[in-house]
Backbone bond lengths (Angstrom), bond angles and torsions (degrees), N, CA, C in turn:
res aa  C-N    CA-C-N  psi(-1)  N-CA   C-N-CA  omega(-1)  CA-C   N-CA-C  phi
1 X - - - 1.467 - - 1.522 109.60 -
2 X 1.327 117.70 123.35 1.454 121.70 179.91 1.521 110.97 -101.46
3 X 1.323 115.80 159.27 1.453 121.82 179.52 1.527 109.18 -64.56
4 X 1.315 116.76 128.77 1.466 121.96 -178.53 1.521 109.78 -105.57
5 X 1.344 117.03 146.82 1.467 118.83 176.08 1.516 111.39 -68.70
6 X 1.329 116.16 153.94 1.455 121.36 178.64 1.516 111.73 -99.81
7 X 1.312 115.76 168.56 1.466 121.78 174.22 1.524 108.19 -70.57
8 X 1.314 116.93 128.66 1.458 121.51 -179.98 1.532 110.06 -83.93
9 X 1.325 117.22 126.01 1.468 119.77 177.95 1.533 110.99 -72.58
10 X 1.326 117.15 165.48 1.468 120.79 175.62 1.523 111.52 -69.17
11 X 1.301 115.70 150.14 1.468 121.00 174.33 1.523 110.00 -70.27
12 X 1.324 115.27 164.03 1.461 120.00 178.81 1.525 111.37 -86.53
13 X 1.331 114.68 157.21 1.452 121.67 177.54 1.531 108.61 -134.08
14 X 1.330 117.56 152.31 1.476 119.33 179.55 1.526 111.65 -51.95
15 X 1.317 114.76 138.14 1.452 121.16 179.94 1.511 114.68 92.89
16 X 1.345 117.49 -9.09 1.463 120.13 -178.61 1.527 111.27 -63.71
17 X 1.323 115.21 140.73 1.462 120.58 171.19 1.520 109.19 -82.98
18 X 1.332 117.10 135.09 1.459 122.56 178.39 1.524 108.55 -132.45
19 X 1.328 116.33 153.74 1.460 121.44 -179.48 1.519 110.31 -111.60
20 X 1.322 115.82 144.84 1.464 122.40 174.39 1.522 107.44 -116.91
21 X 1.327 116.21 122.09 1.461 121.85 -176.40 1.523 109.68 -120.62
22 X 1.320 115.87 161.62 1.462 122.52 176.97 1.525 108.09 -122.15
23 X 1.335 118.03 83.70 1.462 120.38 -175.49 1.519 114.30 -78.81
24 X 1.331 116.66 -5.36 1.468 119.83 -173.37 1.521 110.33 -131.59
25 X 1.339 116.93 -104.58 1.455 120.14 -174.63 1.515 113.96 -84.81
26 X 1.347 116.56 167.29 1.464 121.33 -179.80 1.525 111.02 -69.76
27 X 1.306 115.51 154.51 1.462 122.50 -173.78 1.517 109.74 -115.56
28 X 1.322 116.76 134.36 1.461 120.36 173.76 1.522 108.95 -66.80
29 X 1.329 118.60 121.38 1.472 120.90 -174.53 1.518 113.62 -55.34
30 X 1.338 117.58 -39.71 1.460 118.72 -177.61 1.532 111.10 -67.70
31 X 1.322 117.15 -33.58 1.462 119.66 177.27 1.528 110.60 -70.27
32 X 1.314 116.14 -39.88 1.460 119.20 177.27 1.525 110.45 -61.06
33 X 1.339 116.78 -43.81 1.459 120.00 179.49 1.522 111.04 -60.73
34 X 1.334 117.03 -40.65 1.463 120.02 179.51 1.528 110.66 -66.80
35 X 1.325 116.73 -39.60 1.460 119.51 177.88 1.511 112.38 -64.70
36 X 1.312 116.63 -40.83 1.460 120.21 176.83 1.526 111.02 -62.53
37 X 1.331 116.33 -36.58 1.461 119.76 177.79 1.528 111.30 -64.23
38 X 1.336 116.93 -37.97 1.469 120.04 176.94 1.522 109.80 -61.10
39 X 1.317 116.78 -45.44 1.463 120.02 -179.86 1.521 111.17 -63.99
40 X 1.321 117.59 -37.29 1.464 120.09 175.76 1.528 110.54 -63.98
41 X 1.337 115.40 -35.66 1.452 119.16 177.24 1.514 113.28 -66.06
42 X 1.329 117.14 -19.47 1.469 122.02 174.03 1.530 111.38 -87.59
43 X 1.316 116.61 9.73 1.468 123.11 -179.05 1.523 111.43 65.96
44 X 1.327 115.96 33.40 1.457 121.81 172.21 1.525 109.16 -101.24
45 X 1.316 115.68 165.50 1.468 122.52 178.44 1.529 107.47 -115.01
46 X 1.353 117.78 84.17 1.465 119.96 -175.62 1.520 112.81 -81.66
47 X 1.338 114.68 140.60 1.460 121.75 177.80 1.523 107.80 -126.47
48 X 1.315 116.87 124.94 1.458 121.12 176.25 1.520 109.82 -79.27
49 X 1.326 116.94 132.37 1.461 121.39 178.26 1.531 110.10 -62.68
50 X 1.334 117.17 156.95 1.469 120.15 -174.89 1.522 114.75 -53.15
51 X 1.339 117.68 -33.80 1.458 119.72 -176.52 1.522 112.69 -108.12
52 X 1.326 117.81 16.59 1.464 120.91 179.10 1.527 111.77 -64.89
53 X 1.320 117.21 -23.94 1.468 121.25 177.92 1.527 111.77 -105.66
54 X 1.310 117.00 13.56 1.451 120.31 -171.92 1.518 114.17 -89.51
55 X 1.326 114.35 -176.50 1.459 123.11 175.96 1.525 107.89 -153.51
56 X 1.312 116.22 141.87 1.460 121.77 177.06 1.524 109.85 -62.18
57 X 1.320 116.53 146.45 1.462 120.80 -175.96 1.521 112.80 -61.63
58 X 1.336 117.61 -34.86 1.468 120.33 -177.63 1.524 112.70 -126.11
59 X 1.326 118.22 -34.12 1.462 121.49 -178.20 1.520 108.32 -94.62
60 X 1.320 115.55 93.14 1.451 120.47 -168.81 1.527 113.46 -71.13
61 X 1.319 118.28 -5.72 1.465 120.96 176.88 1.521 111.48 -88.36
62 X 1.333 117.69 4.41 1.461 122.06 177.20 1.527 110.10 -115.60
63 X 1.344 115.82 146.07 1.459 119.94 -177.70 1.521 112.60 -71.82
64 X 1.323 117.14 -26.07 1.463 122.71 179.92 1.518 106.66 -171.83
65 X 1.317 117.28 -173.32 1.459 119.37 176.50 1.524 109.76 -64.29
66 X 1.322 116.38 158.90 1.461 120.34 178.06 1.522 110.71 -57.71
67 X 1.316 116.05 -42.61 1.462 120.60 -178.51 1.531 111.46 -63.34
68 X 1.323 117.15 -42.21 1.458 120.25 -178.96 1.527 111.31 -68.51
69 X 1.323 117.51 -40.53 1.468 120.03 179.82 1.527 110.36 -66.78
70 X 1.339 116.41 -39.88 1.461 119.77 177.15 1.523 110.86 -65.66
71 X 1.321 117.21 -40.43 1.466 121.01 -179.19 1.530 110.57 -64.23
72 X 1.338 116.73 -40.19 1.460 119.65 178.47 1.525 111.15 -60.49
73 X 1.325 116.29 -46.90 1.460 119.84 -179.61 1.519 110.98 -66.03
74 X 1.324 116.22 -42.63 1.462 121.20 -179.73 1.532 110.60 -58.56
75 X 1.315 116.33 -49.08 1.461 120.12 -177.57 1.517 111.44 -65.04
76 X 1.325 116.77 -39.93 1.461 119.69 179.48 1.525 110.85 -64.52
77 X 1.329 115.90 -43.89 1.463 119.58 -177.54 1.540 111.40 -67.81
78 X 1.287 116.71 -38.54 1.473 120.61 -174.41 1.520 113.42 -89.20
79 X 1.317 118.27 -4.78 1.470 121.59 178.43 1.528 108.74 -80.01
80 X 1.322 119.02 114.57 1.470 119.96 -177.33 1.526 113.26 -66.10
81 X 1.328 117.78 -17.14 1.465 120.23 178.00 1.524 112.23 -78.93
82 X 1.331 117.63 -17.23 1.462 122.30 -179.80 1.519 108.75 -91.17
83 X 1.336 116.03 126.92 1.457 120.73 -174.26 1.522 113.58 -101.11
84 X 1.339 118.52 -10.64 1.466 122.25 177.38 1.515 108.62 -160.88
85 X 1.332 115.49 155.59 1.463 121.70 178.82 1.526 108.15 -125.46
86 X 1.319 115.76 119.95 1.459 123.11 179.27 1.531 109.50 -105.47
87 X 1.318 117.26 138.12 1.460 120.94 169.55 1.523 108.77 -83.29
88 X 1.326 116.05 134.54 1.460 120.15 178.86 1.524 111.10 -72.27
89 X 1.341 116.78 -34.95 1.462 121.75 178.58 1.512 108.74 -165.42
90 X 1.329 115.42 175.84 1.457 121.15 174.07 1.514 109.08 -99.97
91 X 1.342 115.71 -117.34 1.460 120.03 -177.25 1.506 110.17 99.98
92 X 1.319 116.65 -115.39 1.465 122.25 178.01 1.522 108.63 -152.79
93 X 1.319 116.80 144.87 1.455 120.85 172.00 1.506 115.75 140.82
94 X 1.338 118.29 -17.15 1.462 119.52 -177.57 1.524 111.84 -61.06
95 X 1.332 117.42 -35.31 1.468 119.60 178.54 1.526 111.53 -61.60
96 X 1.315 117.57 -30.39 1.455 121.25 -176.50 1.525 112.32 -75.01
97 X 1.347 117.00 -25.38 1.455 119.50 -173.45 1.519 114.58 -111.48
98 X 1.342 118.56 -13.06 1.462 120.43 -171.31 1.527 112.50 -62.20
99 X 1.318 117.99 -34.86 1.463 120.56 -179.12 1.520 112.82 -80.48
100 X 1.325 117.53 -5.07 1.463 120.97 176.17 1.521 112.37 -87.12
101 X 1.329 116.98 -10.54 1.454 120.20 177.06 1.527 109.94 -70.18
102 X 1.311 115.88 146.25 1.462 121.90 174.33 1.530 106.86 -84.51
103 X 1.309 116.88 95.84 1.460 120.20 -172.45 1.524 112.15 -71.24
104 X 1.310 117.89 -24.38 1.471 119.24 174.34 1.526 109.45 -65.31
105 X 1.331 116.53 -42.52 1.466 120.28 178.16 1.519 111.30 -68.59
106 X 1.326 116.48 -37.28 1.468 120.23 177.06 1.522 110.16 -59.76
107 X 1.315 116.55 -46.67 1.467 120.42 -179.17 1.525 112.08 -66.11
108 X 1.319 116.65 -30.57 1.461 120.53 -178.61 1.526 112.31 -77.02
109 X 1.323 116.92 -22.38 1.468 120.32 -178.41 1.523 110.27 -78.11
110 X 1.326 115.71 154.03 1.462 120.22 176.70 1.525 109.63 -65.75
111 X 1.339 118.75 136.58 1.464 120.39 -179.88 1.515 111.81 -65.66
112 X 1.304 116.42 148.45 1.461 123.16 177.70 1.522 108.23 -147.22
113 X 1.311 119.44 158.86 1.460 120.27 179.14 1.527 111.86 -61.12
114 X 1.313 115.43 133.44 1.462 123.47 171.02 1.518 106.21 -115.26
115 X 1.337 116.95 121.57 1.453 121.29 -171.95 1.518 110.32 -121.41
116 X 1.327 116.89 130.90 1.452 122.51 176.18 1.513 110.31 169.94
117 X 1.337 116.33 178.40 1.459 120.92 178.56 1.523 108.52 -155.24
118 X 1.300 117.16 -172.76 1.460 123.16 179.28 1.530 109.63 64.12
119 X 1.330 118.08 -119.02 1.463 120.60 -179.46 1.528 112.47 -63.09
120 X 1.325 117.13 -22.00 1.463 121.65 178.57 1.531 110.96 -67.57
121 X 1.333 117.36 -10.55 1.466 120.90 171.89 1.524 111.12 -49.97
122 X 1.314 117.00 -38.22 1.474 120.94 178.10 1.521 110.67 -58.61
123 X 1.323 116.84 -41.03 1.460 120.81 -179.74 1.525 111.28 -74.66
124 X 1.321 117.66 -38.13 1.468 119.63 175.11 1.528 110.27 -55.92
125 X 1.322 116.35 -46.82 1.456 120.58 -179.93 1.529 111.10 -64.73
126 X 1.317 116.61 -42.93 1.461 119.92 -178.04 1.529 111.73 -65.68
127 X 1.322 117.10 -43.97 1.462 119.26 179.83 1.527 111.04 -67.42
128 X 1.333 117.45 -30.40 1.461 119.91 176.54 1.526 110.97 -71.43
129 X 1.327 116.97 -49.44 1.463 121.55 -172.57 1.528 111.75 -78.59
130 X 1.324 117.52 -41.26 1.464 121.23 -171.66 1.519 113.90 -97.08
131 X 1.343 116.61 -15.48 1.467 119.30 -179.67 1.526 112.75 -128.13
132 X 1.335 118.06 -11.76 1.450 121.03 177.71 1.516 114.26 67.31
133 X 1.344 117.27 34.77 1.459 122.28 -175.99 1.521 110.21 -112.81
134 X 1.327 116.45 136.19 1.463 121.73 172.26 1.528 109.06 -76.76
135 X 1.332 116.58 142.71 1.465 122.25 -176.54 1.525 109.21 -130.50
136 X 1.334 116.56 -179.15 1.461 121.59 -177.80 1.527 110.36 -122.44
137 X 1.332 115.60 119.47 1.462 121.11 171.11 1.523 106.73 -81.32
138 X 1.330 114.33 98.67 1.455 119.27 -174.54 1.512 111.49 -145.72
139 X 1.320 117.08 175.85 1.465 121.24 -173.78 1.513 113.00 -67.40
140 X 1.329 114.88 152.12 1.470 121.86 174.15 1.523 108.87 -81.96
141 X 1.331 117.23 139.06 1.461 120.08 -170.50 1.532 113.53 -71.86
142 X 1.325 118.44 -15.87 1.459 120.21 174.27 1.526 110.83 -106.30
143 X 1.328 116.56 12.62 1.457 121.01 -179.02 1.518 111.83 -84.87
144 X 1.328 115.15 155.27 1.464 120.77 -175.74 1.526 112.22 -61.73
145 X 1.330 117.43 -42.68 1.466 118.95 -176.29 1.520 111.05 -66.55
146 X 1.328 118.48 -36.72 1.463 121.68 178.11 1.519 110.48 -66.01
147 X 1.315 117.07 -39.85 1.455 120.90 -176.12 1.523 112.99 -76.95
148 X 1.347 117.45 -25.39 1.461 120.39 -173.60 1.518 114.42 -104.89
149 X 1.337 118.40 -27.04 1.461 120.22 -168.97 1.526 111.89 -106.36
150 X 1.325 115.98 117.15 1.462 120.99 -178.38 1.524 111.67 -62.27
151 X 1.333 117.09 -41.72 1.463 120.35 -176.88 1.519 111.34 -64.70
152 X 1.317 116.65 -37.04 1.468 120.67 177.91 1.518 110.82 -62.98
153 X 1.320 116.10 -48.09 1.465 120.00 179.76 1.525 111.07 -63.38
154 X 1.322 117.06 -43.52 1.459 119.92 -177.12 1.525 111.41 -66.83
155 X 1.332 117.27 -36.90 1.454 119.64 177.19 1.514 112.43 -62.32
156 X 1.328 116.67 -41.64 1.461 119.81 177.73 1.524 110.33 -69.07
157 X 1.313 117.33 -43.32 1.474 119.96 -178.85 1.532 110.74 -59.84
158 X 1.313 117.43 -45.74 1.461 120.48 -179.47 1.525 111.26 -64.91
159 X 1.326 116.89 -38.91 1.468 119.77 178.66 1.519 110.94 -63.08
160 X 1.324 116.79 -37.51 1.465 120.78 -177.57 1.526 112.78 -76.70
161 X 1.330 116.90 -40.05 1.462 120.45 -173.00 1.532 113.48 -100.78
162 X 1.320 117.21 -30.94 1.471 121.00 -176.33 1.521 109.79 -138.65
163 X 1.317 117.47 62.63 1.472 120.19 -172.32 1.525 114.24 -62.04
164 X 1.311 118.02 -23.68 1.467 119.06 178.86 1.518 112.19 -67.68
165 X 1.339 118.24 -15.28 1.468 121.26 179.62 1.516 113.00 -85.52
166 X 1.316 117.72 -5.93 1.471 120.59 -179.36 1.528 109.90 -126.12
167 X 1.319 116.30 46.20 1.454 121.08 179.32 1.524 112.26 -72.28
168 X 1.331 117.75 -31.08 1.463 122.32 176.21 1.514 108.77 -118.12
169 X 1.324 116.83 128.32 1.460 121.72 179.25 1.518 109.46 -124.23
170 X 1.322 114.86 152.26 1.461 120.86 178.96 1.514 108.02 -157.92
171 X 1.308 115.79 173.18 1.453 122.09 179.00 1.524 109.06 -131.41
172 X 1.332 118.69 142.56 1.459 120.43 -179.14 1.529 113.53 -58.25
173 X 1.333 117.40 -29.37 1.464 120.57 -177.18 1.532 113.74 -93.47
174 X 1.331 117.52 -6.80 1.469 118.98 -172.66 1.524 111.44 -62.19
175 X 1.325 114.88 143.69 1.461 121.97 179.33 1.523 107.73 -156.07
176 X 1.329 116.04 157.56 1.467 117.74 -177.96 1.523 112.49 -77.23
177 X 1.311 116.29 130.25 1.458 120.84 165.74 1.525 108.30 -85.03
178 X 1.333 114.46 -38.18 1.468 122.40 170.08 1.527 105.89 -135.68
179 X 1.329 117.63 119.88 1.457 121.63 -176.10 1.525 111.51 -69.99
180 X 1.332 114.87 159.97 1.449 120.38 175.42 1.506 112.32 134.73
181 X 1.327 115.34 179.09 1.458 123.16 179.80 1.528 108.63 -125.15
182 X 1.333 115.34 148.91 1.461 120.03 178.73 1.518 108.75 -152.07
183 X 1.318 115.59 155.33 1.459 122.13 -179.94 1.517 108.63 -128.68
184 X 1.326 117.08 137.69 1.449 120.83 178.77 1.508 111.65 179.14
185 X 1.319 116.20 -178.61 1.461 122.82 178.90 1.528 108.83 -90.75
186 X 1.311 116.92 132.09 1.461 121.36 -178.03 1.531 111.42 -72.04
187 X 1.322 114.72 144.72 1.464 122.14 176.29 1.513 107.92 -158.60
188 X 1.333 116.38 170.47 1.457 119.37 170.94 1.501 114.62 117.01
189 X 1.342 114.40 -151.17 1.446 121.91 -175.45 1.514 110.78 141.20
190 X 1.327 116.55 -126.01 1.461 122.52 -175.97 1.531 110.30 -76.21
191 X 1.325 116.35 121.82 1.464 122.00 -175.34 1.524 112.54 -55.19
192 X 1.323 117.80 -51.61 1.457 119.10 -174.89 1.529 112.00 -66.59
193 X 1.326 117.25 -29.72 1.464 118.69 176.41 1.524 110.96 -70.50
194 X 1.320 117.34 -38.07 1.464 120.27 176.59 1.532 110.16 -63.33
195 X 1.322 117.01 -42.80 1.465 120.26 178.33 1.527 111.03 -64.63
196 X 1.326 117.02 -36.59 1.465 120.71 -179.72 1.523 112.70 -69.77
197 X 1.323 117.27 -21.42 1.458 121.54 179.13 1.525 112.66 -75.62
198 X 1.323 117.54 -20.70 1.463 120.52 -176.89 1.521 110.82 -56.59
199 X 1.327 115.74 134.14 1.454 120.77 176.71 1.507 115.08 85.63
200 X 1.335 118.30 -6.26 1.460 119.71 177.11 1.526 109.65 -79.82
201 X 1.316 115.96 162.05 1.462 120.99 -166.74 1.517 113.98 -60.18
202 X 1.335 117.31 -36.28 1.462 119.40 -173.48 1.522 112.38 -116.30
203 X 1.322 116.96 22.28 1.459 120.17 -177.57 1.523 111.03 -68.20
204 X 1.328 114.96 149.13 1.451 120.51 173.18 1.524 108.31 -60.90
205 X 1.348 119.08 131.16 1.462 119.46 -175.64 1.509 114.79 -67.55
206 X 1.324 118.34 -31.76 1.460 120.76 179.44 1.518 108.66 -168.19
207 X 1.333 115.16 171.81 1.461 121.72 179.34 1.517 111.97 -102.61
208 X 1.323 117.92 19.68 1.468 121.88 -175.62 1.518 110.81 -57.53
209 X 1.326 115.78 131.26 1.444 121.75 178.46 1.504 114.94 79.84
210 X 1.321 117.86 2.09 1.460 121.24 -176.09 1.509 113.35 -102.48
211 X 1.320 115.21 159.97 1.458 122.79 167.66 1.520 106.49 -98.72
212 X 1.319 115.92 110.14 1.458 121.65 -168.94 1.523 111.22 -94.05
213 X 1.338 115.96 123.94 1.461 122.80 174.92 1.522 108.50 -93.76
214 X 1.339 116.04 131.70 1.457 120.82 -179.50 1.525 110.13 -136.16
215 X 1.324 115.88 136.13 1.464 123.20 173.11 1.518 107.56 -159.61
216 X 1.329 116.65 168.98 1.467 119.37 176.21 1.518 109.41 -165.91
217 X 1.331 115.75 175.85 1.453 121.70 -178.62 1.524 109.23 -144.47
218 X 1.341 115.91 140.10 1.451 121.12 171.90 1.513 115.62 67.65
219 X 1.331 117.99 22.38 1.460 121.77 178.65 1.526 109.00 -113.15
220 X 1.317 117.50 123.60 1.460 120.48 179.61 1.525 110.18 -67.15
221 X 1.343 118.04 160.42 1.467 120.30 -176.03 1.524 114.26 -52.39
222 X 1.335 118.44 -40.32 1.464 118.08 -177.99 1.529 112.04 -68.33
223 X 1.341 116.35 -29.26 1.464 119.27 177.15 1.533 111.06 -73.71
224 X 1.326 116.83 -35.38 1.462 119.82 172.66 1.522 110.12 -63.69
225 X 1.312 116.19 -41.92 1.471 121.29 176.41 1.530 109.91 -57.53
226 X 1.314 116.89 -44.98 1.460 121.13 -178.13 1.534 111.42 -62.21
227 X 1.347 116.61 -43.41 1.468 119.50 -179.90 1.524 111.21 -66.91
228 X 1.328 117.38 -43.25 1.461 120.55 178.35 1.520 111.13 -64.73
229 X 1.319 116.01 -40.74 1.465 119.71 179.11 1.517 111.02 -64.67
230 X 1.321 117.20 -36.81 1.466 120.62 176.88 1.521 110.58 -61.77
231 X 1.333 116.95 -45.08 1.465 120.51 177.95 1.528 111.13 -63.01
232 X 1.327 116.04 -40.15 1.468 120.07 179.11 1.526 111.08 -66.16
233 X 1.316 118.06 -48.12 1.463 121.47 -177.24 1.522 111.86 -65.13
234 X 1.339 116.49 -31.48 1.459 120.45 179.39 1.525 112.20 -77.38
235 X 1.333 117.47 -7.88 1.457 120.85 -177.33 1.511 113.46 77.53
236 X 1.340 116.64 10.84 1.454 120.58 -174.89 1.527 111.43 -68.51
237 X 1.328 117.17 -26.59 1.456 121.17 -178.91 1.526 112.79 -93.23
238 X 1.319 117.24 -0.18 1.468 119.61 179.07 1.525 109.90 -61.62
239 X 1.313 116.98 125.87 1.457 121.32 176.40 1.508 115.34 82.25
240 X 1.330 118.28 4.52 1.462 119.40 176.86 1.527 108.58 -60.37
241 X 1.331 116.76 141.14 1.464 120.31 -174.96 1.524 112.49 -83.16
242 X 1.321 117.01 -35.94 1.454 121.57 -178.46 1.511 109.78 -170.19
243 X 1.337 115.87 166.02 1.464 120.30 -175.08 1.525 109.44 -134.08
244 X 1.336 115.15 135.81 1.456 123.37 178.60 1.527 107.25 -117.41
245 X 1.326 116.93 118.72 1.459 122.01 -175.36 1.521 110.20 -104.39
246 X 1.334 115.97 130.13 1.452 121.24 -178.67 1.513 112.48 -100.87
247 X 1.337 116.33 -134.48 1.461 121.38 -175.27 1.525 110.95 -89.05
248 X 1.335 114.60 155.18 1.469 121.71 178.12 1.528 107.68 -133.52
249 X 1.322 114.94 56.94 1.454 121.48 -175.16 1.525 110.86 -62.15
250 X 1.325 115.99 135.88 1.466 123.22 176.44 1.530 112.15 58.43
251 X 1.320 116.19 30.67 1.466 120.88 176.64 1.532 111.77 -104.89
252 X 1.319 116.98 12.09 1.456 120.78 -177.93 1.511 110.72 103.07
253 X 1.328 117.74 176.63 1.468 120.49 177.63 1.530 110.32 -55.59
254 X 1.338 116.37 135.56 1.457 117.97 -174.73 1.523 112.19 -61.83
255 X 1.317 117.83 -29.56 1.465 119.39 178.31 1.526 111.01 -58.94
256 X 1.337 117.06 -38.74 1.468 120.29 178.81 1.541 110.63 -72.21
257 X 1.336 115.99 -40.42 1.468 119.60 176.50 1.519 109.92 -61.27
258 X 1.317 117.23 -43.85 1.461 122.12 -178.41 1.530 111.22 -61.15
259 X 1.313 116.72 -36.60 1.469 119.55 177.54 1.528 110.92 -60.16
260 X 1.331 115.80 -42.06 1.467 119.94 178.92 1.524 110.69 -66.06
261 X 1.325 116.68 -46.83 1.460 120.35 -178.73 1.527 111.07 -60.13
262 X 1.317 116.11 -44.10 1.462 119.59 179.87 1.528 111.15 -65.54
263 X 1.320 116.88 -42.48 1.461 121.14 -178.53 1.524 111.57 -63.47
264 X 1.320 116.65 -42.92 1.462 120.51 -173.72 1.531 113.43 -84.83
265 X 1.337 117.95 -27.13 1.459 120.15 -171.42 1.529 114.74 -108.11
266 X 1.309 117.89 -25.25 1.471 119.30 -176.15 1.517 112.21 -62.40
267 X 1.321 117.38 -31.97 1.458 120.66 -178.32 1.510 114.76 -69.96
268 X 1.327 117.63 -9.52 1.462 120.06 178.82 1.524 111.79 -72.03
269 X 1.333 116.05 -20.31 1.459 119.36 178.07 1.513 114.31 72.62
270 X 1.321 117.56 27.79 1.466 121.56 179.90 1.522 108.80 -124.96
271 X 1.331 118.16 158.22 1.462 120.35 177.86 1.531 111.75 -61.03
272 X 1.334 114.97 137.95 1.465 121.47 178.01 1.527 107.59 -135.84
273 X 1.334 116.56 125.67 1.456 121.24 175.31 1.521 108.11 -110.64
274 X 1.326 116.91 140.96 1.463 120.71 -178.54 1.525 110.79 -116.69
275 X 1.344 113.97 164.14 1.473 123.28 178.86 1.529 111.40 52.12
276 X 1.327 115.19 52.27 1.457 120.37 -174.77 1.528 113.39 -86.25
277 X 1.318 118.03 -4.44 1.459 118.75 169.00 1.512 117.09 85.80
278 X 1.330 118.37 27.17 1.464 120.22 173.03 1.522 107.96 -124.58
279 X 1.321 116.03 157.65 1.467 119.98 177.66 1.510 112.87 112.01
280 X 1.347 115.78 -132.97 1.454 121.97 -171.20 1.532 113.33 -98.10
281 X 1.321 118.42 23.69 1.450 120.94 -178.15 1.517 113.23 -81.31
282 X 1.349 114.88 -172.57 1.464 120.86 179.77 1.521 111.58 -73.42
283 X 1.329 117.01 -18.95 1.450 123.43 173.84 1.519 106.46 -140.76
284 X 1.327 118.95 150.36 1.460 120.14 -173.27 1.519 110.99 -142.25
285 X 1.331 115.51 122.78 1.451 121.00 172.39 1.526 110.33 -69.24
286 X 1.317 115.99 152.21 1.457 121.97 167.44 1.517 107.59 -96.88
287 X 1.338 116.99 124.59 1.455 121.69 -176.79 1.525 109.68 -124.29
288 X 1.316 118.24 126.16 1.466 121.18 176.79 1.523 111.36 -68.12
289 X 1.306 116.16 141.90 1.458 123.16 174.20 1.529 108.49 -113.49
290 X 1.332 115.53 139.05 1.454 119.49 179.43 1.512 113.82 89.96
291 X 1.334 117.19 19.72 1.464 121.07 178.97 1.527 109.35 -125.41
292 X 1.323 116.81 151.40 1.451 121.96 179.85 1.529 109.84 -74.11
293 X 1.314 116.40 136.01 1.459 120.89 -177.62 1.517 109.83 -149.68
294 X 1.321 115.30 164.59 1.461 122.09 174.57 1.516 109.01 -119.88
295 X 1.310 115.48 127.09 1.455 122.54 176.99 1.517 109.31 -98.79
296 X 1.328 116.46 127.01 1.464 122.23 169.34 1.520 106.20 -112.80
297 X 1.322 115.61 92.85 1.462 119.93 -176.01 1.519 111.09 -64.93
298 X 1.309 117.49 -33.42 1.457 121.47 -178.76 1.529 110.63 -65.69
299 X 1.328 116.28 -43.99 1.465 120.72 179.50 1.526 112.31 -84.39
300 X 1.328 117.20 -15.84 1.465 120.81 -179.00 1.511 113.37 73.96
301 X 1.335 117.27 40.96 1.461 120.77 -179.19 1.520 110.69 -128.77
302 X 1.318 115.19 152.09 1.457 123.47 173.24 1.526 106.17 -128.00
303 X 1.332 116.62 117.70 1.451 122.02 -175.21 1.520 109.44 -115.79
304 X 1.324 116.50 123.85 1.448 122.01 -178.54 1.526 109.71 -89.79
305 X 1.328 116.07 137.02 1.455 120.10 -176.05 1.519 112.46 -68.64
306 X 1.304 116.96 -22.64 1.464 121.82 175.39 1.515 108.93 -146.67
307 X 1.315 118.40 168.67 1.463 120.11 177.87 1.523 111.83 -62.62
308 X 1.319 115.69 150.36 1.471 120.69 -177.47 1.515 112.37 -61.11
309 X 1.327 116.26 -34.33 1.461 122.22 -179.61 1.522 107.91 -124.32
310 X 1.315 115.33 152.15 1.475 118.66 -177.46 1.533 111.35 -97.00
């Protein structure tokens, strides 16, 4: 089974109503307010979900109960007046609520952009596998990089409103770990979340034929090794077409991280580009997931065959 492209949602237009949800960790209210102001500045009509400012009664690392977080996402996705769903932040918790979504209702609703990264990797995978929808690996609207970095915000804005202008993306630091070119459907996100999905009931069986995006935060080199080795031993990386590596913030000196990446990935015999500028870095590209693209690891570019949104 090879990675299949997803249905591309419509692009956004001025005046569109959008929802901001907290499917994982709790959100600092002042950061959420600033993120909502940015969206208003894009001439959008953002609405915070009922529990976007909440906190779990006992598990303080969750924004609310699993049921409430799932209900917020469900209502936002199935509301025909909402044209996009933004994650306020990552953290932890999407695995706890993803199976509480009514996937029949999700599939019946019109597709719309789903934007987030980090723990939202679980939702990117679920919407791809269980609903067949292309999504956007992009910054969280209450996240520090979105609030501080102009390039990060502009990259997401252009992808949402004028996706044909960002058909080719690259990063100033990108370089080949393994040279070459490859073509496939984009997928992926946070490495440890992908490894944690293995063996679950609705997990993607493998990354065969795909261009796999990988990044992570706060994981020491041996823990990155463990997650990559788990994917390798499970056969999940068999047949992958190419790999795009993003940021590895707070994972130790990059030279040590690079040793692990080279050791675990070079033997696959596929093009691998490193330091591609997405994830938990000081600036973050927005990258579509579930769309056909061509990776030129030697040149450090990723070119999408069509715009991320229609």
